[in-house]
C-alpha positions, -999 to +999 in steps of 0.1 A: -459-015+205-482-027+177-512-011+193-493+021+199-482+022+162-518+015+151-530+043+173-504+068+159-513+058+124-550+063+130-543+097+146-521+108+117-547+095+091-575+115+108-553+146+110-543+142+073-580+142+062-590+170+086-593+207+079-560+211+098-544+185+075-544+181+038-581+186+033-580+223+040-583+250+013-548+243+000-553+206-001-586+209-020-569+233-044-543+206-052-570+180-059-590+204-081-559+215-099-549+179-107-584+171-118-585+201-142-552+190-158-563+154-162-596+164-177-578+188-201-553+161-210-580+134-220-605+158-236-605+152-274-598+182-296-623+194-322-626+216-352-633+245-329-603+240-305-570+221-307-554+200-280-529+228-274-558+252-269-575+228-244-543+225-225-537+262-224-571+267-208-564+238-184-531+254-174-549+288-168-577+273-148-551+252-128-533+285-120-566+302-110-575+274-086-540+274-070-542+312-067-576+312-051-568+284-027-533+297-018-517+263-026-483+278-035-469+313-035-486+332-064-454+337-083-445+300-081-480+290-092-476+312-123-443+298-133-456+262-127-485+269-150-461+280-178-440+249-174-472+228-177-479+246-210-444+237-222-447+200-211-482+197-227-470+211-260-492+242-257-461+265-259-424+264-264-400+274-236-392+307-254-429+317-260-439+305-225-417+330-208-417+357-235-438+382-215-411+386-189-392+407-214-422+431-217-415+468-209-445+466-185-426+442-162-395+464-161-416+495-154-430+477-123-395+467-112-383+503-114-414+520-101-411+506-066-382+529-060-407+556-053-424+541-022-389+531-009-378+567-013-410+583+001-408+562+033-374+576+040-388+612+043-412+631+065-432+645+036-463+624+044-463+637+080-459+673+068-487+669+043-510+656+071-500+685+093-508+711+066-542+695+061-551+698+098-556+735+092-586+724+070-600+699+094-600+719+126-612+697+155-636+677+133-630+639+134-651+635+103-630+659+083-599+641+097-612+609+082-615+627+049-579+640+052-566+605+056-585+593+026-572+621+005-536+617+016-537+579+011-552+584-024-527+610-034-497+589-023-513+558-039-513+574-073-475+569-076-469+539-053-485+506-044-517+506-025-502+484+001-473+507+007-496+537+010-518+519+035-488+509+056-475+545+056-507+562+067-518+534+091-486+542+110-497+579+111-532+569+121-519+550+151-506+584+164-542+598+160-558+568+177-534+568+206-540+605+212-578+599+211-576+568+234-594+548+207-597+511+216-598+485+188-633+471+182-649+499+203-639+532+189-660+544+159-631+567+150-608+537+149-633+519+126-637+548+103-600+556+100-589+520+094-616+515+067-610+549+051-572+545+047-573+514+025-604+526+007-587+559-001-556+540-013-575+517-036-594+546-051-562+566-056-546+536-072-569+539-103-557+574-111-524+565-128-510+533-143-484+533-116-510+534-089-519+497-089-502+465-101-536+456-116-535+487-138-501+476-152-512+440-155-543+450-175-522+473-197-497+446-203-524+422-213-539+448-237-505+454-252-497+417-256-530+408-271-537+439-294-504+457-297-521+489-285-519+507-252-533+536-231-509+565-225-501+577-190-520+610-196-551+593-211-552+569-181-552+599-157-580+615-177-600+583-173-591+576-137-590+610-120-627+618-122-633+583-108-613+592-077-628+627-074-663+613-073-656+581-053-636+596-024-663+620-011-690+593-018-672+566+002-662+592+030-699+602+034-710+566+036-683+558+062-689+587+085-727+584+083-727+546+090-699+545+116-702+580+131-667+586+144-664+602+179-648+636+184-611+639+194-603+659+225-584+692+219-554+678+237-552+650+212-552+674+183-524+694+199-503+663+202-509+655+165-500+690+154-468+688+175-458+656+157-461+674+124-441+704+137-414+681+150-407+670+115-389+703+112-377+720+080-370+698+050-335+686+047-314+687+015-321+649+012-358+654+014-357+682-012-339+659-036-364+631-028-393+654-034-379+666-067-376+630-079-410+620-066-426+649-086-403+647-116-412+611-126-450+616-129-444+649-148-421+631-173-446+602-176-473+627-186-449+644-210-444+610-226-479+612-239-466+639-263-429+629-265-426+593-276-390+589-264-402+596-228-421+563-225-430+553-190-405+524-187-376+544-200-383+573-176-388+549-146-355+530-152-335+562-158-351+577-126-341+545-107-305+548-119-303+585-109-314+576-073-282+556-069-257+580-085-228+593-064-236+626-048-274+620-050-276+587-030-313+587-025-315+550-021-293+521-012-296+488-031-308+471+001-336+496+006-347+493-030-346+455-032-365+452+001-393+473-013-398+455-047-425+428-044-407+402-065-436+377-061-459+402-079-433+405-107-433+367-112-471+366-110-476+394-135-451+380-160-467+346-158-503+359-162-493+379-193-475+348-207-505+327-200-527+352-218-504+351-248-505+313-249-543+311-246-545+336-275-519+320-297-535+285-294-569+299-304-584+292-270-593+328-264-612+330-296-630+297-287-641+310-253-652+343-268-673+324-294-689+304-266-696+335-246-712+352-277-733+321-284-752+326-251-767+357-266-753+380-239-737+402-266-771+407-282-781+427-251-778+464-249-740+470-248-742+490-215-763+462-199-737+437-212-709+457-195-729+461-163-735+423-160-698+416-166-687+443-141-711+431-113-700+394-118-663+405-116-668+427-086-687+400-066-663+373-077-633+394-066-651+402-033-653+365-023-622+354-041-596+382-041-574+368-068-573+399-090-546+387-114-565+355-120-598+373-125-582+396-151-566+368-169-600+350-172-623+379-180-601+405-198-593+384-230-630+375-233-642+410-229-616+424-253-628+398-279-664+407-274-658+444-276-637+441-307-664+420-323-689+448-319-665+476-328-657+489-293-621+498-284-603+472-263-592+501-240-628+501-226-627+467-209-590+471-200-596+503-179-630+491-167-618+458-153-586+473-139-607+498-119-632+472-107-606+447-095-584+474-079-614+493-064-630+465-044-641+478-009-672+458-001-655+433+023-620+432+040-608+403+018-590+427-006-553+423+004-550+461+008-579+462+032-567+432+051-537+452+063-558+474+085-584+448+093-557+428+110-554+455+137-589+446+150-605+480+148-634+470+125-654+439+115-667+425+082-701+439+090-687+474+096-671+474+062-701+458+044-725+484+058-702+514+050-692+500+015-725+486+001-739+518-014-705+531-027-699+498-044-732+498-062-727+534-074-691+527-083-700+498-106-728+517-123-707+549-127-678+530-142-700+513-168-713+547-179-681+567-176-654+546-191-669+539-225-679+576-228-645+590-220-626+564-241-648+574-270-642+611-264-604+605-262-605+584-294-587+555-278 
């Protein structure tokens, strides 16, 4: 019995300290997070930074480590970091959770009614069927159609929802073409093109990506200013117009999708025709889907039509008797509550870091390296490349924004550049990462087994380089031209 107990204890000990036990990525994250808090707690304050400032940075880094290592659900990690700020004296309970009352949070809560509604209709299938008239029997043009469709839908709904929607349609195409996962170049091209199109489309409007809303929320919280819905479109639309054909060209030239037999195209067209004429429900849904973006744009000229007010009123209308576009169950199922918790906590952490003087301290340290003395365009390019590569290997977009955006806002303000520049720039760079399939949006199609890391790296390398350089040149120019 004793020998058996010792053997079991040894086995459990070995398992505990193995990669399958505690010492995996999550276990390492726990250890690093605790070390960060202990170091922050014992580090003496100075004239440059207070104890509260040190603890706010410690709580932020603790959250970043937990996010990157997937120690806890991202929303729980964010809330835990806020509680740490309260317990350490860096913030009061009221200020720690103040950002959850931000209009940005409630805009996000309301906006997810759109994907829930769109998925109840056949409009995406009809759109695809209409575009077949443009593609003919070209599989290369078909890839472009999927990219454009995913991008269009992603402008008003989450990238993830857009990918799920068009991945389902792509399965019909791949089945008709007898495309095998891992072997078919058409399968590789489509499964890469759909998420790439979605992430590019997501930069066009504030509603297109949660990172856009997070960046805008952080800008509003730290400076009291914002970027209107229309101005964001003016900044983001040219990005999409240039990026989609560029990425499409790279994908088809590197992966060379095979042709689809005529019989396969006939099956696809029949699927679109089977959708039939639009029903009264679909007409009401289309009206709502189009009306909200129109009113958001109008809000750039009519202050009372701010994006949050329009989104919440639109949400309420969808449930009205006689309209009944959504049920509560359908809506609640679509809302990513974990993202809501994460965004509220990130914005609150940003407020705390700023209020304790820690943001200014980090900005001063960054400036003391002399990087701000470089040509401003070179400075932006260095920051953008670092952020892009960091997000490629550690896809924790919210954490990266919370670390870099306050610093870049501070640097830009110190040299007289609008904080709108780093806000839009970093939001685009974080959302538009398509170099490797570690972006959560790309992981959706990667999991189907059609393409490899190498496939995506080869097709995404050149577009990624051009994307970063183009953003550095375009965003400061257009923000200056718009006077924001």
